VEXDOPA-851044 format. One record per atom (N, C-alpha, C): residue in three letters; x, y, z. Coordinates in steps of 0.1 Angstrom, whole numbers, plus 5000, padded with zeros to 4 digits. Layout:
! residues N
ALAXYZ ...
***
This chain:
! residues 386
MET572811460716 MET572511600714 MET573211690724 ASN573411810721 ASN574111900730 ASN573512040727 PRO572412080734 PRO571812210732 PRO572712330733 ALA573612330742 ALA574512440744 ALA575412460731 LEU575912350726 LEU576612360714 LEU575712400702 GLY574512350702 GLY573512390692 GLY573312540692 VAL573112600704 VAL572912740705 VAL574112820699 PHE575312770703 PHE576512830698 PHE576612830682 PHE576212710676 PHE576212700662 PHE575212800656 HIS574012820662 HIS573012910657 HIS573513060659 TRP574313080669 TRP574913220670 TRP575913240659 LEU576613140656 LEU577613160645 LEU576813180632 GLY575713110630 GLY574913130618 GLY574313270618 GLY573813320629 GLY573313460630 GLY574413560627 LEU575613540632 LEU576713630629 LEU577013630614 ALA577013510607 ALA577213510593 ALA576113580585 SER574913560590 SER573713630583 SER573813780585 ALA574213830597 ALA574213970599 ALA575414040593 SER576413960589 SER577714010584 SER577814000569 PHE577013920562 PHE577313890548 PHE577214010539 TYR576414110543 TYR576314230534 TYR577414320534 VAL578314310545 VAL579414400546 VAL580414390534 PRO580714270528 PRO581614270517 PRO581014340504 TYR579714340503 TYR579014410492 TYR579314550492 ARG579714610503 ARG580114750503 ARG581314780495 GLY582114670493 GLY583314690485 GLY583114680470 VAL581814650466 VAL581514640452 VAL581314780446 LYS581914810435 LYS581814950430 LYS581214950416 ASN580315040414 ASN579815070400 ASN579014960394 TRP578514870402 TRP577614770397 TRP576214790402 ALA575214760394 ALA573814770398 ALA573514660409 TRP572514680417 TRP572114590427 TRP571914450421 GLU571114440410 GLU570814310405 GLU572014230400 THR573114310396 THR574314240391 THR575114180402 TYR575414260413 TYR576214200423 TYR575414100432 TRP574114120433 TRP573314020440 TRP573313890433 LEU573113890420 LEU573113760413 LEU574513690413 VAL575513770412 VAL576913710413 VAL577113650426 GLY576813720437 GLY576913670450 GLY576013550452 GLY574813560446 GLY573813450447 GLY574313320442 PHE575113320431 PHE575613190426 PHE576413120436 PHE577213200444 PHE578013140455 PHE577113100467 SER576013180470 SER575213150481 SER574313020478 TRP573713010466 TRP572712910464 TRP573112800455 ILE574312810449 ILE574712700440 ILE576112650443 ILE577112740443 ILE578512690444 ILE578812640458 ALA578612730468 ALA578912690482 ALA578112560487 PRO576812560484 PRO576112440489 PRO576612310482 TRP576912310469 TRP577312190463 TRP578712150467 ILE579612250468 ILE581012220472 ILE581012160486 LEU580412220496 LEU580412170509 LEU579612040511 ALA578512020504 ALA577811900504 ALA578611780498 LEU579311810487 LEU580211710481 LEU581311670490 THR581811770497 THR583011750505 THR582711690519 MET581611730525 MET581311680539 MET580411560540 THR579711530529 THR578811420529 THR579211310520 HIS578611190520 HIS578911080512 HIS577911060501 ASP578311030489 ASP577510990478 ASP576311080476 LEU576611210474 LEU575611310473 LEU574611290461 SER575211260450 SER574311230438 SER573411110440 ARG573911010446 ARG573110890449 ARG572010920459 VAL572411000469 VAL571411030480 VAL570311110474 LEU570611210465 LEU569511280459 LEU568711200449 HIS569311100443 HIS568611010433 HIS567710920441 GLU568110880453 GLU567310790461 GLU566210860469 ALA566310990470 ALA565311060478 ALA564011060472 PRO562911050481 PRO561511050476 PRO561311180467 ALA560511160456 ALA560211270448 ALA559411380455 SER558611340464 SER557811430472 SER558611520481 SER559711460487 SER560611540495 SER561411640487 LEU561911590476 LEU562611680467 LEU561711800462 PHE560511760458 PHE559611860453 PHE559311970463 TRP558911930475 TRP558512020486 TRP559712110491 ALA560812040492 ALA562012120496 ALA562312230486 TYR562212190473 TYR562512290462 TYR561412400462 ALA560112350463 ALA559012450462 ALA559012550474 PHE559312500486 PHE559412590497 PHE560512690495 GLY561612640489 GLY562712740486 GLY562312850476 VAL561512810466 VAL560912910457 VAL560113010465 LEU559212960473 LEU558313050481 LEU559113140491 TRP560113080497 TRP561013170505 TRP561613280497 GLY562013260485 GLY562513370477 GLY561413470474 LEU560213430472 LEU559113530471 LEU558913620483 GLY559113560495 GLY559013630507 GLY560113740508 GLY561313710503 GLY562413800503 GLY562113920493 LEU561613880482 LEU561413980471 LEU560414080476 THR559414040484 THR558414140488 THR558714210502 PHE559814170508 PHE560214230521 PHE560514370519 GLY561114410508 GLY561414550506 GLY560214640505 LEU559114580500 LEU557814660500 LEU557314690514 THR557614590523 THR557214620537 THR558014740542 MET559314750539 MET560014870543 MET559415000537 ARG559014980524 ARG558515100517 ARG557215150523 TYR556315060528 TYR555015110533 TYR555015130548 LEU555915060555 LEU555815070570 LEU557115140576 GLY558115150568 GLY559415200573 GLY560215080578 MET561515110580 MET562515010584 MET562114940597 SER561915020608 SER561714960621 SER560414890622 LEU559314950620 LEU558014880621 LEU557914770611 GLY558314790599 GLY558214680589 GLY559114560593 MET560314590598 MET561214480602 MET560514400614 ALA560014470623 ALA559414400635 ALA558214320631 VAL557314370623 VAL556114290619 VAL556514170611 ALA557314190601 ALA557714070592 ALA558513970599 LEU559514020608 LEU560313920615 LEU559413840625 GLY558413910631 GLY557613840641 GLY556813730634 TYR556213760622 TYR555513650615 TYR556513540611 THR557713570606 THR558613470602 THR559113380614 ALA559413450625 ALA559813370637 ALA558713280642 ALA557513330642 ALA556413250648 ALA556013140638 PHE555813170625 PHE555413060616 PHE556512960613 GLY557713010612 GLY558812920609 GLY559112820621 THR558812860633 THR559012780645 THR557912680647 LEU556612730647 LEU555512660652 LEU554812570641 MET554912610628 MET554212530618 MET554712390616 PRO556112370616 PRO556612230613 PRO556012130623 PRO556012160637 PRO555512060645 PRO554012040644 ILE553312150640 ILE551812140638 ILE551612050626 PHE552312070615 PHE552111990603 PHE552411840606 ARG553411820615 ARG553811680618 ARG552811620628 GLY551911700634 GLY550911640643 GLY551411620657 VAL552611680660 VAL553211650673 VAL553111780682 PHE552411880678 PHE552512010686 PHE551811990699 ALA550711920700 ALA550011900712 ALA550711810722 SER551311700716 SER551911600724 SER553311630729 GLU554111690719 GLU555611720723 GLU555811860727 VAL554911950723 VAL555212090727 VAL554312130739 LEU553012120737 LEU552112160748 LEU552012060759 GLY552311930756 GLY552211820765 GLY553411790773 THR554511860771 THR555711830779 THR556311960785 ARG557011950796 ARG557612060803 ARG558612130794 SER559512050787 SER560512100779 SER559912180767 GLY558812120761 GLY558112190750 GLY557512320754 LEU557012330767 LEU556412460772 LEU557512560774 VAL558712510779 VAL559812600781 VAL560212660768 ILE560312570757 ILE560712620744 ILE559712720739 LEU558412690741 LEU557412780736 LEU557512910743 ALA557812910756 ALA558113040763 ALA559313110757 GLY560313040753 GLY561413100746 GLY561013170733 VAL560113100726 VAL559613160713 VAL558913290717 ALA558013290727 ALA557313410731 ALA558313520735 VAL559313490742 VAL560313590746 VAL561013650734 CYS561313560724 CYS561913610712 CYS561013710705 LEU559713680704 LEU558813770698 LEU558713900706 LEU558813890719 LEU558914010727 LEU560114100724 GLY561314030722 GLY562514100718 GLY562414170705 ILE561714100695 ILE561514160682 ILE560614280684 ALA559614270692 ALA558714390695 ALA559514510700 PHE560414480710 PHE561314590716 PHE562214650705 ALA562714560696 ALA563614610686 ALA562814700676 GLY561514660673 GLY560714750665 GLY560414880673 ALA560114870686 ALA559814990694 ALA561015090694 ALA562215030694 ALA563415120693 ALA563515190680 GLY563115120669 GLY563115180656 GLY562115290655 VAL560915260661 VAL559815360660 VAL560215480669 SER560915460680 SER561315570689 SER562415660681 LYS563215590674 LYS564215660666 LYS563615750656 GLU562615690649 GLU561915770638 GLU561115890644 ARG560615870656 ARG559915990662 ARG560916100665 GLU562116070667 GLU563116170670 GLU563616250657 MET563216190646 MET563616250633 MET562716370630 SER563216460622 SER562416580618 SER561416540608 THR560416630605 THR559416600596 THR560016570582 GLU561016650578 GLU561616630565 GLU562316490565 GLN563016450575 GLN563616320576 GLN562616210575 LYS561516220582 LYS560516120582 LYS559916100567 ARG559716220561 ARG559116220548 ARG560016150538 ALA561316180540 ALA562316120531 ALA562515970534 SER562315930546 SER562415790550 SER561315700546 ILE560015750548 ILE558915670545 ILE557915750536 LYS558315770523 LYS557515850514 LYS556115790511 GLU556015660511 GLU554815590507 GLU554115520519 PHE554215580531 PHE553615510542 PHE552215470540 ASP551815340542 ASP550515300541 ASP550315180550 LEU549715200562 LEU549615100572 LEU548914970568 LYS547714990562 LYS546914870557 LYS547714790547 LYS548114860537 LYS548914790526 LYS550214730532 GLY550814800540 GLY552114760546 GLY551914630554 LEU550814630563 LEU550614510571 LEU550214390562 LEU549514410551 LEU549214300542 LEU550514240536 VAL551314330531 VAL552614290525 VAL553514220535 ALA553614280547 ALA554414220558 ALA553914080562 THR552614060562 THR552113930565 THR552513830554 PHE552313870542 PHE552713780531 PHE554213750531 SER555013860533 SER556513840533 SER556913760544 GLY556413780556 GLY556813700568 GLY556513560567 VAL555313530562 VAL554813390561 VAL555713320550 MET555813380539 MET556613320528 MET558113300532 SER558613400539 SER560013380543 SER560213270553 ALA559213230561 ALA559213120570 ALA559312990562 CYS559012990549 CYS559012870541 CYS560412800541 PHE561412870544 PHE562712810544 PHE562712700555 ALA562112730566 ALA562112630577 ALA561212510572 TYR560212530565 TYR559412420560 TYR560112340550 GLY561012400542 GLY561812330532 GLY562812240539 LEU563412290550 LEU564312200557 LEU563612080564 ALA562312110568 ALA561612000574 ALA561111900564 ALA560811950552 ALA560411860541 ALA561611770537 GLY562811810540 GLY564011740536 GLY564411630546 ASP563611600556 ASP563911500566 ASP564211370560 PRO563511320550 PRO563811190544 PRO565211190537 ILE565611310532 ILE566911320526 ILE568011300536 LYS567811360548 LYS568711350559 LYS568911200563 ALA567811130564 ALA567810990568 ALA568610910557 ILE568510940545 ILE569210860534 ILE570710890534 THR571011020536 THR572511050536 THR573210990548 ILE572410980560 ILE573010910571 ILE573210760568 GLN572310700561 GLN572410560557 GLN573710540548 HIS574010650541 HIS575210640532 HIS576510670540 GLY576410690553 GLY577610710561 GLY578010850564 THR577110940561 THR577311090564 THR577211110579 PRO578111170586 PRO578011200600 PRO576711290602 ARG576111270614 ARG574811340617 ARG575011490617 LEU576211540620 LEU576411680620 LEU576211740607 TRP576511670596 TRP576411720582 TRP575111680575 GLN574211620582 GLN573111550575 GLN572211660567 GLY572211780572 GLY571411880565 GLY571911940553 LEU573211920550 LEU573811980538 LEU573211940525 PRO572811810523 PRO572111770510 PRO570811840509 VAL570111860520 VAL568811930519 VAL569012080515 LEU570012140520 LEU570312280516 LEU570512290501 VAL571112190494 VAL571312190480 VAL570012210473 VAL569012140478 VAL567712140471 VAL566912270475 VAL566812300487 VAL566112420491 VAL566612550485 LEU568012560485 LEU568612680479 LEU568512680464 ALA568312560458 ALA568112560443 ALA566812630440 GLY565812610449 GLY564512680447 GLY564612830450 GLY565412870460 GLY565613010462 GLY566413070451 PHE567313000445 PHE568113050433 PHE567113080422 THR566212990420 THR565313010408 THR564513140409 THR564013180421 THR563313300423 THR564213420421 ASN565413410427 ASN566413520426 ASN566913540412 PHE567213430405 PHE567713440392 PHE566713510383 ILE565513460383 ILE564413520374 ILE564313670377 TRP564213710389 TRP564013850392 TRP565213940388 CYS566413890391 CYS567613970388 CYS567813980373 VAL567513870365 VAL567613880351 VAL566513980345 ILE565313980351 ILE564314080347 ILE564814220349 LEU565514240361 LEU566014380363 LEU567214410354 ASN568014310351 ASN569114330342 ASN568614380328 ILE567514310324 ILE566914350311 ILE566214490312 ARG565514510322 ARG564714630324 ARG565714750325 ASN566714730333 ASN567714840335 ASN568914840326 ARG568914750317 ARG570014740307 ARG571314730314 THR571414640324 THR572714630331 THR573314490330 GLY572814410321 GLY573314270319 GLY574814270314 TYR575214380307 TYR576614380302 TYR577614390313 GLN577214430325 GLN578114460336 GLN578814330341 TYR578214210338 TYR578914090341 TYR580214070333 PHE580314130322 PHE581414100313 PHE582214220309 GLU581714340310 GLU582414460306 GLU582714560318 PRO584014600319 PRO584314690330 PRO583814840328 GLU583614880316 GLU583215020314 GLU581715040315 ILE581315130324 ILE579915150327 ILE579415250316 ARG578215210310 ARG577715290299 ARG576815400304 GLY577215520303 GLY576415640305 GLY576115680319 GLN575715580328 GLN575315620341 GLN575915520351 VAL576115570363 VAL576615490374 VAL575615470385 PRO575315350390 PRO574415340401 PRO575015390414 ALA574415500420 ALA574915550432 ALA574015500443 ARG574515400451 ARG573715330461 ARG573615410474 LYS572415400479 LYS572315450493 LYS573015360502 GLU573215400514 GLU573915310524 GLU573015190527 GLU573515070524 GLU572714950526 GLU572514920541 ARG571414860544 ARG571214800558 ARG572014670559 ILE572414640571 ILE573114520573 ILE572214400571 LEU571014400577 LEU570014300575 LEU569214330564 GLU569314270552 GLU568614310540 GLU567214270541 THR566914140545 THR565514100545 THR565314010557 VAL564113940558 VAL563813860569 VAL564913750571 THR565213680560 THR566213580561 THR567313610550 ASP567413740547 ASP568513780538 ASP568213730524 ALA567013720520 ALA566713700506 ALA566713840499 PRO566613850486 PRO566813980480 PRO565614070481 ALA565814200483 ALA564814300482 ALA565414420477 GLU565014450464 GLU565714560457 GLU565514690464 GLU564314710471 GLU564014830478 GLU565014860489 MET565614760494 MET566614780505 MET567914820501 ALA568214820488 ALA569414870482 ALA569114950470 VAL568415050471 VAL567915130459 VAL569015190451 ALA569015170438 ALA570015230430 ALA569515350423 VAL570115460424 VAL569715580418 VAL570715620407 ALA570215620395 ALA571215650384 ALA571615800384 VAL572915820384 VAL573415960384 VAL574315980371 ALA574016080364 ALA574716100351 ALA576116130354 GLN577016080345 GLN578416100346 GLN579016160333 SER579816260334 SER580416320322 SER581616250318 THR582216170326 THR583416100322 THR583215950323 ALA584015870316 ALA583915730316 ALA584215670329 VAL583415580334 VAL583715510347 VAL583815370344 ARG584815300351 ARG585015160350 ARG584715090363 ALA584214970362 ALA584014890374 ALA585214800376 PRO585714790388 PRO586814700391 PRO586414550391 MET586414490379 MET585814360377 MET586314250387 LEU587614240389 LEU588114140397 LEU587714150412 THR587914270417 THR587514300431 THR586014290433 ASN585214330423 ASN583714320424 ASN583314170425 TYR583914080416 TYR583613940417 TYR584113880430 LEU585213920435 LEU585813870448 LEU584913910459 PHE584514030460 PHE583714080471 PHE582314010471 SER581814000459 SER580513940457 SER580613790461 ALA581613720457 ALA581813580461 ALA582013570476 LEU582713660482 LEU582913650497 LEU581513680504 ALA580813770499 ALA579513800505 ALA578513680504 GLY578513620492 GLY577613510489 GLY578013390498 THR579313360499 THR579713250507 THR579413270522 THR579613390526 THR579313420540 THR577813410543 TRP577013450533 TRP575513430534 TRP575213280536 TYR575813190528 TYR575513050529 TYR575912990542 MET576913050548 MET577412990561 MET576413000572 GLN575413090571 GLN574413100581 GLN573612970582 PHE573312910570 PHE572512790570 PHE573412660572 PHE574712680568 PHE575712570571 PHE575712550586 PHE575812660594 PHE575812640609 PHE574412610614 TYR573412660607 TYR572012630611 TYR571812480611 THR572112410601 THR571912270600 THR572712190610 MET573912250614 MET574712190624 MET574012200638 GLY573512320640 GLY572912350653 GLY571612270654 GLU570912250643 GLU569712170644 GLU569912020648 THR571111970645 THR571411830649 THR571511820664 GLN571811930671 GLN572011920685 GLN570711940693 MET569611960687 MET568412000694 MET567411880695 GLY567811760691 GLY567011640693 GLY565611660687 ARG564611610694 ARG563211610688 ARG562611750688 TYR563311840695 TYR562811980695 TYR563512070685 LYS564012010674 LYS564812080664 LYS564012200658 PHE562612190659 PHE561912300653 PHE562212440660 SER562812430672 SER563112550679 SER564412620673 SER565012550664 SER566212610658 SER565912740650 TRP564612740645 TRP564312860637 TRP564212990646 THR563712970658 THR563713080668 THR565113120671 LEU566013030674 LEU567313060677 LEU568013130665 HIS567713090653 HIS568313150641 HIS567813300640 MET566513320641 MET566013460640 MET566513550650 ALA566513500663 ALA567013580674 ALA568513620672 SER569313520667 SER570713540665 SER570913650654 ILE570113640643 ILE570313740633 ILE570013880638 ILE569013900646 ILE568614030650 ILE569714080660 ILE570213990669 ILE571214030679 ILE572414080672 PHE573014010662 PHE574214050656 PHE574014160646 SER572814170640 SER572514280631 SER572414410639 THR571814400651 THR571814520660 THR573214560664 LEU574014460667 LEU575414500671 LEU576214560660 TRP576014510647 TRP576614570636 TRP576114720634 GLY574814740636 GLY574314870635 GLY574914960645 ILE575114910658 ILE575815000668 ILE577215030664 ALA577914920659 ALA579314940655 ALA579415040643 LEU578515040634 LEU578515130623 LEU577815260625 GLN577515280638 GLN576915410643 GLN575515450636 GLU574715340633 GLU573415360628 GLU572515430639 TRP572915410652 TRP572115460663 TRP572715590668 LYS573615650661 LYS574315770666 LYS573315880666 GLY573315950677 GLY572416060679 GLY571016030685 ALA570815900686 ALA569515850692 ALA569415890707 GLY568215920711 GLY568015960725 GLY568215850735 GLY568215880748 GLY568415790759 GLY567415680759 TRP566115710757 TRP565015610757 TRP565215510745 THR565615560734 THR565815470722 THR567015380725 ARG568015430730 ARG569215340733 ARG568815240744 LEU568015280754 LEU567615180764 LEU566815070757 LEU565915100748 LEU565115000741 LEU566014910733 VAL567014960726 VAL567914880719 VAL568614780728 ALA569114830739 ALA569814750749 ALA568914640755 PHE567714680758 PHE566714580763 PHE566314480753 SER566214520740 SER565914420730 SER567014320729 LEU568214360730 LEU569314270729 LEU569314170741 LEU569014220753 LEU569014140765 LEU567914040764 VAL566714080759 VAL565613990758 VAL565813880747 LEU566413920736 LEU566713820725 LEU567713720730 VAL568813770737 VAL569813670742 VAL569113580752 SER568213630760 SER567513550770 SER566713440763 SER566113480752 SER565213380745 SER566113270740 THR567313290735 THR568113180731 THR568513090742 VAL568713150754 VAL569113070766 VAL567912990770 ILE566713040770 ILE565512970774 ILE565212850764 VAL565312880751 VAL565112770742 VAL566112670743 GLY567412710745 GLY568412610748 GLY568212520760 TYR567712590771 TYR567412520783 TYR566312420781 GLY565212460773 GLY564112370771 GLY564612250763 ASN565512260754 ASN566012150747 ASN566912060756 TYR567612130765 TYR568412050775 TYR567611960784 ILE566512020790 ILE565711930799 ILE564911830791 GLY564711860778 GLY564011760770 GLY564911640767 GLY566311670766 GLY567211560763 GLY567611480775 THR567311530788 THR567611460800 THR566511370805 ARG565411380798 ARG564211300803 ARG564511150800 
***
């Protein structure tokens, strides 16, 4: 194990997660459900299978030999993770971007990190009962503190907005309903970590077939992401039917109306699962025929989808470097996503015009989140030297 290398891999994964939505900005005249599903084929089907087939040995035999219970739970948790993503947009609708993001991310980070060792029955012995486990637990707490500061920065920014801007930003603010939805979304989004944990027997089998330990998680991603694809596919097809946009996959000419998208957020959901509310499409009547650039739309969607997958490609690599404390990988992943998403927001001037106090909160949240990854990495390091 090499915790420093593991932290680096998780940073790469966070960078990929924070960056994947940028290519979608190049997609023109497609509805959200169309470009999300096209990109999703690359995220959840094409990239996982190609890289697993390339980097591991005997993928089909490994999956055939895997216990049915492991395959079932890895897939089922993938489905539940998708549900968490689909409801994340409702959190934004009822609580606003900043508060909603902080609450949902807090639940996701806490549940995704702590529940796997609790289910395995090793939380008391390996986490609370060891110095390294307590250091890692402190790192998780620091990560949650960083998320809280990020949320405070968002709230501070919203307070600086005019009444009209606030009303336009959070038209349906409802604290009680928002907290309930944020709880559901955050807990369900953490199911991705559970799916990876459920795939431990698959990792053991692929190693037996000669797969290097660095790539042992790739066959598990094939199964978990198949579950995520199921949820995404069903929802996008429902939207295609409801909005009559299914033809966009095949025809360049847009019929009657063109979706005029609001500026998308870089971090779309807790773990970048779909949330239509985060990329609202408003139909705007057009008097002239409009065509969609089919080739570039497919290319940008493919690039976005592949970039999205790379977050978990690097995640599984980082997890292999964390030894028996691999559950801490989820905290590292969440912290890295927020760090690089915030940096993208700064680069794209999302904080332009914010006051000095708000900027200070943003800077402090970055410092705290980076510190959390260092603390978690150090906890893994001292655990590996015992």
